[in-house]
N, C-alpha and C positions, 0 to 999 in steps of 0.2 A: 429956923427956915436954912440958914446955912448947914446945918449938922444934915438934914434931911438931904440934901443936895450933896455932901461929900459921901452919904452913906448910900445914895442913890448911885451916885459916879463910881464908887468903890465896887459895889455889887454888877454893876454893868461890866465893869473891866473883868472881874472875878469870870462873871458867865461868858465874855469875849474869850479870855484865856481858856477856860474849860471845853467851850466848844473849840476852839484852835487847837486845842491837844488832842480832841477826840477826831476829827477830821487827820489829823498829821498821823496819828497812830495806825488810824484805817488806811491810811496812804501806803505808809510802809510795812504793814503787816499782811497786805494782801499778795498773795501768791498764785499766779494764773497755773492752772491744772496743764497736766501735760497729756496728751492723747498719746497711748502706747498701742500700736496696733497688735491685732492676734498674732502676725509673723514674729515680732519683736516678743513678744510674752513666752513665747516658744523658745527662742534664742536665749531668751535670760533665765530659761529655766533649763537650760543644758547643762546636763551631769558632768560632762567631759570637760578637765581642765585645757584651756587653752594655752598656749606659750606664744605670744607673738612677738619678735625681735625687730626694734626699731633702731636701726642705724645708718648712717651715713658714711659711706668709704671716704669722702674727702676730708669729711671733718672729727673722724675717728669718734663721735659718738656714739652711744648706745644705751636704749632703754629696753628691758625686757620685762614685759606685762604678762603673770601668770592669771589670766581671769577667765573663768568658764563662760562660753559662750561669746567672748569679744571677737574671735577671728571671725566667726559666721556673722556675729553682726555686722562687721567691719566690709565683708565682702557683699552681704546681702542687703543690709538696710542703710549704711552709711552712704553719704554722697560721695560721687566716684574721685579719684584723684584729677586735682586738675580743676577742679568745681571751684575752690578757693583760691586767692591769690595766696602768695608766702607771706607777704607783710599782714594780711586779714589774720591768718594762723597764728603768726608773731605774736601780736597784740592781743589776740584773744587768751592765747597761752601765758601771755605775761601775767593778764589778769589772774587766771584758774591756778596758776602755779602759787602765786602769793597766797591766794586764799586756801588751797590745800595744804602749803606748808603752814600756815596758822593755825590750821585744824588738828595738823599733826602733833604740832606744839601743846594744844590745847586739850590735853585727854581727858579733864574733866567736863567739858563742854560737848565735845565731840567725840562719837564713838571710834575708841583706838583700834578696834576690829576692822573698821572702815579705812580708817588714815592710818596706815603703818608706817611709811617712810617717806621722808623730806623729796622732794625733787629738785636736783641741782639744774636749776635753768637760768642761765646768765642772757639778758636781752642783750648784750652786746656780742654774743658769740652767733654767727651763722650756722645753724645746725643743719642746712639743708629742707627741702620741700620735704623728702618722706618722714622725718622726723618729726616736722612741725605738723604735719596731717595725721600721722597715727596717734601722737599725742593728745591733739583737738579731738580726735575723735574717740579716745578713750576717755577722755572727759565728758565729752556729751554721753557716751555709753555708760559711763558711771552714774552720772546724775540722772540719769532716763531710769536705769535698774533699781537704784536705792534711793530714788525721790529723794535728791538732793539738789542744793540748789548753791552753785561755786561763787557764781557773779552776778553782776546786775542783770542779765539778759535769762532768757529762759532756753532750756538746753533742746533745741528742735533740729529735726532734719532738712 
C-alpha cells in the first residue's frame, strides 16, 4: 500500500511539473503580432538610402543612421518630438541598447547583417532630448521593419 502511494505521489508531482513547464513555456514563447499600416509598409520598401544624423550640440555626441526609409518614417509615422519625456526615452534606450549590443556580439545566434555595430550609450551621460528621441525611434523602426523584438515591450507607435 505504501509503495502505491509513493508511486501515485511521484506521478502527480511529475504531471504537475510537466503541466507547469508547458504553461511557463507558453507564456514566454508568445509574441504579439505588430500591426503594420499600408503607409508604413510603403516606407519600409523605400529603396532610397536615408542618412539621419543624430546629434546634440551641447553634449557633442553624434549618431549617424544610414537606413532606407527611416527619415521618411520618422517624419510621417513616428510620434512627434515632445510626445515622450526624456526620462522615458532614456529608460527605453538603456534597455534596447543592451539587447542590441548583445545581438551584435552573438553573431551565431543573431543575423550579423542586421546587427553590425555596437552602440556606445552610457546611461550616466545626458545626450539630450533629440539624440534620445531619434535613437528610440530608430529602435522602433528597426523592430517593426525587420520583425525583431529587442525588449520586453512591443514596438508600438
